[in-house]
C-alpha distance (Angstrom), angle and dihedral (degrees) to the residues before:
residue distance angle dihedral
M1 . . .
A2 3.76 . .
Y3 3.72 118.7 .
Q4 3.77 111.9 -103.5
P5 3.78 116.7 -150.7
T6 3.75 120.1 -131.9
F7 3.84 114.9 -131.8
G8 3.78 124.7 -148.8
N9 3.86 142.2 74.8
T10 3.84 116.9 -46.7
T11 3.77 113.0 -120.1
I12 3.72 135.7 177.5
D13 3.75 124.6 -121.8
P14 3.82 106.6 -100.3
A15 3.95 88.0 -139.3
L16 3.90 88.8 59.4
I17 3.86 89.8 49.8
L18 3.81 91.7 52.3
K19 3.87 92.5 47.1
A20 3.85 90.1 49.6
W21 3.85 91.6 50.6
A22 3.85 89.1 47.1
K23 3.80 93.8 51.2
S24 3.86 94.0 43.7
T25 3.75 91.9 49.3
W26 3.83 93.6 48.2
D27 3.80 93.4 43.9
F28 3.78 93.8 46.8
G29 3.77 91.8 46.7
K30 3.81 91.5 51.5
K31 3.84 91.7 44.6
E32 3.84 92.1 51.2
S33 3.77 91.4 49.8
Y34 3.84 113.3 109.3
F35 3.87 88.7 -128.3
S36 3.83 92.6 56.2
K37 3.87 90.9 96.2
F38 3.79 87.0 58.5
M39 3.77 97.8 49.1
G40 3.71 127.5 104.5
H41 3.87 145.3 133.0
G42 3.74 99.7 -113.5
R43 3.80 131.2 83.6
D44 3.77 89.2 -110.1
S45 3.87 92.7 67.8
I46 3.78 122.4 101.1
I47 3.94 89.3 -139.6
Q48 3.83 105.4 33.9
I49 3.80 113.2 -155.9
Q50 3.77 117.8 -145.3
E51 3.77 118.4 -166.4
D52 3.81 101.0 173.1
L53 3.83 92.5 109.0
S54 3.88 90.9 50.9
R55 3.85 87.2 70.4
G56 3.88 99.7 47.8
K57 3.68 149.9 3.3
G58 3.80 125.7 -61.8
T59 3.77 138.9 92.8
S60 3.83 102.1 -136.4
I61 3.87 137.0 43.6
E62 3.82 132.7 -162.4
V63 3.79 112.4 -134.4
S64 3.80 119.2 -162.3
L65 3.80 122.7 -131.4
L66 3.83 111.2 -159.8
M67 3.81 112.8 -140.5
P68 3.88 123.1 -153.0
L69 3.79 120.3 -95.4
N70 3.87 112.6 -104.3
G71 3.80 102.2 -170.5
A72 3.83 128.5 114.1
G73 3.81 98.9 -133.2
V74 3.77 119.8 -151.3
I75 3.82 134.4 -75.4
E76 3.75 136.8 -136.9
D77 3.79 112.9 -16.1
K78 3.80 96.6 -24.8
T79 3.86 115.2 137.2
L80 3.73 112.8 -92.3
E81 3.78 95.9 179.4
G82 3.74 110.3 101.2
K83 3.88 90.9 23.1
E84 3.70 96.8 76.2
E85 3.86 110.9 140.5
K86 3.68 121.3 -120.3
M87 3.82 118.6 -124.4
N88 3.67 114.0 -121.2
Y89 3.87 120.6 -141.4
R90 3.75 128.5 -176.0
S91 3.76 121.5 -165.4
C92 3.77 134.8 -135.9
T93 3.83 120.9 -163.7
V94 3.87 116.9 -142.2
Y95 3.85 116.6 -168.4
L96 3.76 123.0 -154.0
S97 3.79 124.8 -129.1
R98 3.70 133.8 175.6
V99 3.83 127.2 -114.2
R100 3.78 126.9 -172.2
N101 3.79 135.1 177.7
A102 3.92 132.5 171.9
V103 3.77 145.0 -170.9
K104 3.66 127.5 -150.4
L105 3.80 130.3 -158.7
A106 3.88 118.8 -133.7
G107 3.73 97.1 -129.5
R108 3.76 147.3 -67.5
F109 3.67 93.9 -73.5
E110 3.75 92.0 56.2
E111 3.80 89.4 49.4
Q112 3.86 87.9 52.7
K113 3.88 87.7 65.5
T114 3.84 94.6 68.7
Q115 3.77 140.5 34.1
E116 3.75 93.9 -143.3
K117 3.78 117.6 128.9
M118 3.83 102.0 -110.2
R119 3.82 96.9 -162.6
S120 3.76 90.7 51.7
D121 3.89 90.7 47.5
M122 3.75 89.5 50.2
R123 3.74 90.6 54.8
K124 3.76 92.5 49.2
V125 3.81 96.3 51.0
L126 3.81 92.5 43.5
S127 3.76 90.9 46.4
A128 3.86 90.6 50.8
W129 3.75 90.7 49.8
L130 3.80 91.5 49.5
A131 3.92 89.8 51.3
R132 3.84 91.9 50.9
Y133 3.75 90.8 42.0
F134 3.85 89.7 54.2
D135 3.75 94.4 47.5
L136 3.85 96.6 46.0
S137 3.78 91.5 44.6
I138 3.90 94.6 48.9
F139 3.85 90.3 49.7
A140 3.78 89.2 46.7
V141 3.80 91.3 51.7
L142 3.78 95.0 45.2
T143 3.88 99.0 42.8
G144 3.79 101.1 34.4
T145 3.81 92.7 -123.8
N146 3.75 126.7 125.8
P147 3.80 117.1 -106.8
P148 3.79 118.0 -120.7
F149 3.83 95.8 -105.8
A150 3.82 90.4 57.2
S151 3.86 86.1 79.6
L152 3.78 91.4 61.9
A153 3.73 113.4 112.0
G154 3.84 108.7 -91.7
A155 3.83 93.8 1.0
E156 3.77 116.4 153.7
L157 3.74 127.8 -168.0
P158 3.89 121.8 -131.0
Y159 3.81 90.9 -143.1
T160 3.77 143.2 43.4
I161 3.79 121.9 -96.6
E162 3.83 110.7 -139.5
A163 3.77 126.4 -176.8
P164 3.84 115.0 -120.5
T165 3.75 112.9 -95.6
A166 3.78 114.5 -102.5
D167 3.84 96.0 -113.1
R168 3.86 89.7 56.2
I169 3.89 100.0 55.9
L170 3.86 125.4 94.7
Y171 3.73 118.3 -171.2
A172 3.85 120.1 -158.1
G173 3.83 119.6 -119.8
G174 3.66 94.7 27.0
K175 3.87 91.1 -73.0
T176 3.73 120.9 154.0
S177 3.80 100.9 -150.6
E178 3.72 140.2 35.1
G179 3.74 93.2 -117.2
A180 3.77 92.5 58.2
I181 3.86 94.7 59.2
T182 3.80 111.9 115.9
A183 3.84 133.2 -165.7
A184 3.84 86.8 -97.1
D185 3.72 93.6 59.7
V186 3.78 94.6 92.7
F187 3.79 132.3 173.2
D188 3.86 115.5 -102.6
T189 3.74 145.4 146.2
T190 3.76 92.6 -80.3
L191 3.91 88.3 66.1
I192 3.84 90.1 51.0
G193 3.70 91.5 56.4
K194 3.86 94.4 43.1
A195 3.82 88.8 51.2
R196 3.72 93.4 52.1
R197 3.84 91.9 48.2
M198 3.74 89.7 47.6
A199 3.75 89.9 51.4
Q200 3.82 91.1 53.1
E201 3.82 99.2 37.2
D202 3.65 97.3 108.4
E203 3.83 113.6 31.6
L204 3.87 92.5 -154.8
T205 3.81 94.1 52.9
A206 3.79 98.9 29.0
V207 3.78 123.5 138.6
Q208 3.73 102.4 -108.2
P209 3.75 118.2 -124.4
I210 3.79 127.6 -129.6
R211 3.84 110.6 -110.9
I212 3.81 113.7 -135.0
D213 3.79 117.0 178.3
G214 3.79 87.4 -23.7
R215 3.78 94.4 -50.7
E216 3.77 123.0 120.2
T217 3.80 107.9 -126.6
Y218 3.74 136.2 178.4
V219 3.86 129.6 -166.1
M220 3.81 126.7 -137.8
V221 3.81 121.6 -168.2
I222 3.85 117.8 -162.1
D223 3.82 136.8 173.7
P224 3.80 124.6 -104.3
Y225 3.91 92.1 -100.8
Q226 3.77 93.2 51.1
A227 3.83 86.7 48.1
R228 3.70 89.7 51.7
D229 3.84 92.0 54.2
L230 3.86 91.1 43.9
R231 3.85 91.0 57.0
R232 3.70 88.2 56.2
D233 3.81 92.4 60.0
P234 3.84 109.6 98.5
K235 3.78 91.7 -148.8
W236 3.75 91.3 58.1
L237 3.79 92.1 49.8
E238 3.73 91.0 49.5
A239 3.86 93.3 48.2
Q240 3.81 90.8 52.9
E241 3.78 93.2 55.6
H242 3.71 90.3 65.5
A243 3.84 98.2 34.3
N244 3.77 119.6 98.1
I245 3.81 114.2 -170.6
R246 3.80 97.4 139.8
G247 3.82 92.0 91.9
E248 3.87 92.6 48.2
K249 3.79 111.0 115.6
N250 3.69 100.0 -166.9
P251 3.95 109.8 105.6
I252 3.69 91.1 -127.4
F253 3.72 90.7 75.4
S254 3.81 93.5 48.2
G255 3.79 109.2 118.2
A256 3.81 95.3 -1.9
M257 3.73 122.9 156.3
G258 3.79 90.8 -138.5
I259 3.77 142.9 -74.7
Y260 3.78 132.7 -84.5
E261 3.83 127.1 -177.6
G262 3.76 91.1 -20.1
V263 3.71 94.3 -48.5
V264 3.89 118.5 119.8
I265 3.80 109.0 -143.8
H266 3.79 118.2 -146.8
E267 3.85 127.6 -175.5
C268 3.81 118.7 -146.9
L269 3.81 127.8 169.1
R270 3.83 91.1 -147.9
V271 3.81 92.5 69.5
P272 3.83 104.4 118.5
R273 3.79 118.4 -102.9
T274 3.77 116.9 -170.3
E275 3.77 132.6 -178.0
T276 3.77 93.6 -125.5
G277 3.78 101.7 116.0
A278 3.83 128.6 102.0
S279 3.82 110.2 -53.3
N280 3.86 87.9 4.5
A281 3.83 91.3 -61.4
K282 3.87 110.5 171.7
V283 3.77 113.5 -102.8
G284 3.83 123.8 -155.7
H285 3.84 115.9 -144.2
A286 3.76 101.0 -148.6
L287 3.93 117.4 -176.9
F288 3.80 127.7 -140.5
L289 3.80 105.9 -159.5
G290 3.70 139.6 -162.1
A291 3.79 135.3 165.4
Q292 3.75 121.1 -40.5
A293 3.89 93.1 8.7
C294 3.82 89.2 148.9
I295 3.81 138.8 12.5
L296 3.78 123.7 -140.1
A297 3.78 111.9 -165.4
E298 3.71 115.7 -166.5
G299 3.72 121.3 -154.4
T300 3.83 132.3 -166.9
A301 3.77 117.2 -23.3
P302 3.81 118.8 -72.0
R303 3.81 120.5 -96.6
W304 3.72 130.1 -136.9
E305 3.75 114.8 -163.9
E306 3.75 128.2 -171.8
E307 3.78 121.5 -161.1
T308 3.91 135.5 175.9
F309 3.78 125.8 -144.5
D310 3.76 137.6 -173.8
Y311 3.75 96.5 32.6
G312 3.82 93.4 -45.6
N313 3.85 91.4 -50.1
Q314 3.86 93.7 116.6
V315 3.75 131.9 47.1
G316 3.84 123.9 -156.4
V317 3.84 130.8 -175.8
S318 3.73 128.9 -165.5
I319 3.81 132.7 -170.3
D320 3.77 118.9 -151.0
R321 3.73 129.4 -173.0
M322 3.77 138.3 165.2
F323 3.92 114.5 -144.5
G324 3.79 139.5 137.6
L325 3.78 134.2 -144.3
K326 3.73 127.4 -157.5
K327 3.79 136.1 170.2
A328 3.85 104.4 -127.4
Q329 3.86 108.9 -114.5
F330 3.84 132.6 166.9
K331 3.77 141.6 -179.1
Y332 3.76 105.2 -130.4
D333 3.74 93.8 -178.2
G334 3.81 94.1 35.5
T335 3.82 90.9 -108.3
N336 3.66 118.3 51.9
L337 3.82 117.7 63.8
T338 3.85 118.1 -137.0
D339 3.78 129.8 -177.2
F340 3.83 104.9 -113.4
G341 3.77 106.9 -149.7
C342 3.86 112.6 13.6
I343 3.81 143.3 57.4
N344 3.83 122.0 -159.4
V345 3.66 116.5 -134.0
L346 3.70 114.7 -162.6
T347 3.72 121.2 -164.2
S348 3.92 143.5 151.4
S349 3.86 110.6 -71.0
V350 3.80 101.0 177.3
D351 3.80 121.8 170.5
D352 3.82 121.4 -104.3
């Protein structure tokens, strides 16, 4: 039977259009997130993306954390067979939740006032919302502080806020609690070195570095007021005269303030600041980060829905995605919980 052509205008299935807008909105929002440069699918990423739940049913996923080997091996010609060391894994459970947001146009007459492409504008504002939501949520999960939107009436969080484990907190000025921090306990190079040594104190429970071109590297994210104080430190200024990160191609170096003792320093205005110091002094919750500090589990594909209201006069669009966030933690000895890939560094963060 000969092929019979079908005549008419070529159209695209509306369902495909909605899927395309959903994907582009989600991808753009994730790309615009401050943490995007730290995201990846491997164990060497600060924010490890897990996509297993995007391909099937389920609301939780177990993520493996690989521990260092602890054996002595053998020497010379002694028999190795039968003395192989067992690899030790610890697991971290990430639970999915569902987050939605939407925008709605006032009506056709309002649209008549502008030539802007409303659907594109809706994607832009929803993508920007997603980026901010990502950043504030990741900071909240890693620092144990509530994000700003948690104070909204009726707002719920799609993840659990857990305080940093005691062995992964560094207080400025030699203080031993957050409430004891004063305005004088500023962020400086001394704290960068202390945080690195704390991360490597116990080799078996160490915060694992990220390897870039064979080098072991950590990342530290500080707020603008901590960055102000760091720039006043002569040791920092001297170190940056000899540092050369401009030619580095790895995204981790993009936008960095500089590097000190193998720690890449980033400044971000979304780092939590709380009035929790002595006499309500503002405290900055800086993060010292290594591999697998946080897990991002992605569920089924995002959904973009368009609805009309008031007899077609108004148009609304929603973005819908299932995902989960979890700070990686493990019990090396089977009893005591430890944050796997991050150290919280708490310092003064007073206003100018």
